[in-house]
N, C-alpha and C positions, 0 to 999 in steps of 0.2 A: 447106394443106400445111405440114408442120412445117419449121422451119429447122434448119440444121446449125450447132451452136455449138461452138467449139473454145476450151478453157481452156489457157493457156500455163503455168499453175502448178498443181501437184498438192497444194497445202496443204490442211489439214483444213477450212478455211473453204470451199474449193471442193468437195472430195470429199464432205463430210458436210453441206455447207450449200447454197450457191446453185445448184450443179449440179442438185440435187433439184427446185428450182423449175421449171427449164426442162423437165426430164423430165415432171413432173406436168402441164405445160401442153402436152405432146405434141410437144416438140422433141427433136431428136437431139443427144445430148451426147457430146463426146469430150474427154478430158483428156490432156495430154501427160505420160504416165506411163511406167514401165518403160523400154524402150530409147529412148523419146522424152523422158524426164525432162530438164528444162533446168537447174534451179537449181544442180546440182553440176558444170556444165560451164563452160569458158571461153566468152567471147562469140562467138568465131568458130564454135565447134562448135554453140552454140545456134542461130545463124543457119542453119547447114547443115542441122541437124535440122528446123528449122521449115520451111525451103524444101522439103525432101524431103517433109514431111508435106503441105504445100499442093499440091505437084505431084501427089501420089497421091490426094488427097481433096478433094471439093468442100466449101467452108466458106462460110457466109453471114456469121457473126459470129465475130470473135476477141475473147476477153475476157481481159484481163491484170490480175492483182493483182501488181504488179512486186516482185521480191525484189531484194536489194542489188546483185547483179552482172548484172542483166537487160540483154540486148543491145538497143541502140537499133536495130540492123539489122532486128529483128523488126517493129518499127513501120514502118520504111522499106519493107520488103517488102510489107506489107499495103497501104500507100499506093500502091505500084507496081501492085499487082494489083487495086486498087479494092475491097478487102475492108474492111467496116466494123470498126473496131477500138476497142473500149470499154476504158477504164482505170478500175479501182476503187481509189481512193486511201483506204486504211484507216488511215493514220497521220498524216493532216493534223491539226495543232493550230492554234488561232487565230493564234498568234504565231511559229510556226516550221514552216511547211508546205513547206519546200524540196523534199521528196520528190515531193509531188504537183505542185508548181510545175514541177519539172524534166520529169516525164513528160508533163505536160499539153501541152508543146510538140509532142509526137509523136502523141498520141492524137486520134481523130476526135471522141470524146465522153468527158467525164469525169464519173464518179460519185464523190462524196466523202461521208464520214460527218460532215463538219464544215461546218455552214451558214455560218460566218463566213468560210470560204475561197472561197465561190462568187463574190463580186464580183471577186476576184483573177483567176479563170478567165474570167469574162465580160469583164473589162477587156482581156484578151488576145485577145478575139474568139473565144473557144472556147465550144462548147456544153457546158454542165455542169449537173448537178442533184444534189440531196441524195439519197443512198441509205444507209439505216441498215443495221446488222447485223440478222439475223433468226434464226429457228429453223426446223428441219426436223422436223415432228412425227413423222416415221417414225424419226428417230434421237434427237432430243432429247425423250425421253419417260421416264416413271418406270419403274424396274425394281423389282419387288417383292422386295427383298433383305433386308428387316429392317434395323433401325438398328444400325450397327456402331460409330459414333462420334458425339460431340456436335457437333464443329465441324471443318470442312474448308476449306483454302485451296489452290487450284491456281493457282500463279503463279510466275514467275521473279523473283528478287530484284534487280530493276533498280535501278541507282544513282538514277535519276530518281524512284524511289518511296521512297527511304530515309526521308524525312521522314514520309511517310504510314505506312510500315511501323513506324517508331518510335512514332508517336502512336496507331495503331489496332490493329496486329497484335501487336507485342511485349507490350503490357500484358495482352492476353488469354492469351498464352503464359505470361507471368510470374505471372499469378494462378492458375496451376495447372489451368486448364480442360483437358478432354480434346480436344486440338487435333492434327489431322494436317495437315502442310504438304507438298504435292507441288510439284515444280518442278526446275529444273536445279541443279547442285551449287554455284551461287553462294550458296545458303543456308548452306553449311558452309565458306565461304571466310573465313578469319580476317582476310584483308586488306580485306574489305569492312566499312565502318563499322557496318552493321547485319547481324547474322548469327545463326545458331542454334547456335553452338559451345557455349554454356552449356546448351542444351536439345536434345542430339542425338537423343533419342528422339522428338521432335516431327517431325523431318524423315523423310519416308517414301519419298524417291526421286523419280524423274522424273514419273510419272503420265501415261500416254499419253492422247491425246485420245479414243481408243476407249473408255477407262474412265470418261469423264465421267458418262454416265448412271448407272453403278453407284455411283461415288463420291458424286455429288450426291443420289442416291436414298437412300443409306444413312447420311446425315448429317442431324442436326436443323438445323444452321446452316451456310450457305455464306458464307464471307467473300469480299468483292469488293475489287478494287483497280483504280484508273484512273490513266492517265498525265496526264490533263488535267482541271483543275477550273474552267476558264473558259468553255468552249463550252456552248452551249445544246443541242447535239445529239451531240457526240462522246463515245462511251463505248468501253470495251473490248468484245470479243465476248461476254464472260462474262455480263453481266446477262441478256441475251435468252436465251442458251443455258440458264443455270441456272433461270430462271423457266419456260422451256419444258419442262425435265425434270420440274418439279413435285414435287420431293422436299423438300429442305431450304428454309428461309427465308433469303433473301439479306439480309445486313447488309453495307453497303458505304459507305465514307467519303463524305460528302455531295458531290455535284456537281450543278450546275443541270441538266445533261443528264438525269441519272437521275431527278431529280424531275419534269422536264418529260415524259419518255418513259414512266415506269413508275408515277407517282403514288404511291398508298399501298400498292402491291404490294411495295415494298422498304423496308427500314429504313435511314435515311441519317443516321448520327451525325455531328455537327459537331466533336466533341472526344473525348478519352479517356474522360471521365466518362459521356458519352452512349453511347459504345461499350459500356462495361461494363454500363450499365443495360439497354441493348437486348439484349445477350447473355443477361443474367439473365431478362429478360422472355420471350424465346423459349424458353429452357430450362425455364421454369416452366409453359409451355403443356402441355396434354394432347396426346397423339398426335392425337386427333380435331381439336382446334383448329388444330394445325399443318397437318394434312393439308387441312383446309377452306381455309385461307389460301393454301397452296401451289397448290391446285386452281384457285382464283380467278385467281391470277397466271398460271397455265398457260393458262387459257382466254383471258385477256387477250392474251398474246403470240401464241398460236395465231391469234387473230383479226386483230390489227393489225401483228404483226411476224413474218410467216412468209415463207419464201423464194419462194413462188409470187408474192407481191406484188412482190418485188424483181426477179424474172425478168421480170415483166410490164413493169416500168419500162424494162428493157434492150430488150425487144422493141419497145416503143413508140418508144424513141429510134431504133432501127434503121429502123423504117418512116418516122419523121419525117425522118430523115437522107436516106433514099432519094428522098423526093419533092422 
């Protein structure tokens, strides 16, 4: 018998990612969306909506990837009702994991992308395990759109990434390559230390998640960015997604996690010179060479980093928790 799984967040990670894994395994998936959408409501309203949903629908598993203003009362209600509540902590970093640390007090089971944070959860007497990002082959796949540009970056201009942007992204822009950067308007904010004010034609606007397959398929190179360079497992969602799409080649500033997880399927420059060398190397490949390399990377993440495997982890945790 399939389980009924309720997601409290309707983010892209859920809608286009992990929810697909549960569906593929034969479980019933519901996402709090439309009139039940929570993230734009105050905490009181969130709890009311959640209670209303639970009253009217049978739910076996509640799965939360908590946003900034998430209501603690949602966890309290599942505890009251005896419903298994899993929390996916996607922004843990080895040295400042307060977000996950906070929510772990409420959840029945914690999944984190950061191996270094597990002892913290275990020491609190919580059940926790590593769960990495993944790809959904039905969405993260190549679209035959023809090459539209050489290089693409889809990322917001976070302050925490300024040093990385200065060393790895700006030199590529300043060397006059054909680069398209998508993200929020922070890229054009003159008050930010690093911005694209001097290169306005490089900035192409927001770049919706739904456009990822097209944008990554129609570019020779995908630039990556990460918030953490210490963890052995923590990455952004992008490496797995971009490799899953199987279009451009990923060049992303070196992190131990990307090396550990993706081996030689990604280019991992350690400084500006290596960055420019690697960009030139990929641009000098023939279309066939590039496509073969991208296909191998795609096969690798489809096999080892797909959301069916991640959903299986949650289901196993649920059954283990019940016994």
